[in-house]
N, C-alpha and C positions, 0 to 999 in steps of 0.2 A: 504494499500499499504506499503510495507516494503522497507527498504534501500537495495540496491543491494550489498553493501560491507559488512555491519553488519546485516546479516540475523536475522530476528525476531525483529529488531528495527524499529519503525514506521518512515517513511520518513517524513521529514520536508518540503522539496521542491524538485525540479528537477534540475539537472545540466544544466547550461545555454548553454552548448555546445553539449552534447550527449543526454540530456533530460532523463537520467536515474534517478530514485528516490534516494535521499540521505538523511541521517539523520543529526541531530544536530552535532554529533561528526565529520562527514565528512565535513560539512560546516565550522567547526572551524579549520580543519586541514590545510586549504589552505589560503594563503593571498588574493586570489581573491574570492569575494563573489559568492556564488552559483555555484561553480565549483567542480567537484568530484575529488578525488585523482588520477583518471586515466587521466582526461583531463588537470589538472593543469600543469604537467610538459611539455606537448605539447604547451599549451598556453604561458607558461613562456619562453620557447625556441624561439617561434615565435616572441614574443614581444622583446626579447633581440636582435635577429637578425635585427628586424626593427629599433631599436634604433641605432645599429651599422651602418646600412646602412645610416640613417639620419646624424649621426655624420661624417661618411666618406664623404658623399655628401657635408656637410658644410665645411669640410677641403678642398675639391677640389675647391669649389666656392671661398673660401678665398684665395687660392693659385692663382687662375686665376685673381681675383680682385687686388691682390697685384703686379701683373706684370705690 
């Protein structure tokens, strides 16, 4: 099984999101383990949006409690 990004390179594992085979170089390119270069930007954007929602909700709760 070969890496879908680096053709001819043996796959080390599969992406945890799309399950495509990825090699050691792909695994090392992203800060999230076992995510391919194609899925990492989407996962990162979703996680940042979730953090922003939690932060905004915390600020709203603090404002209500301070009244």
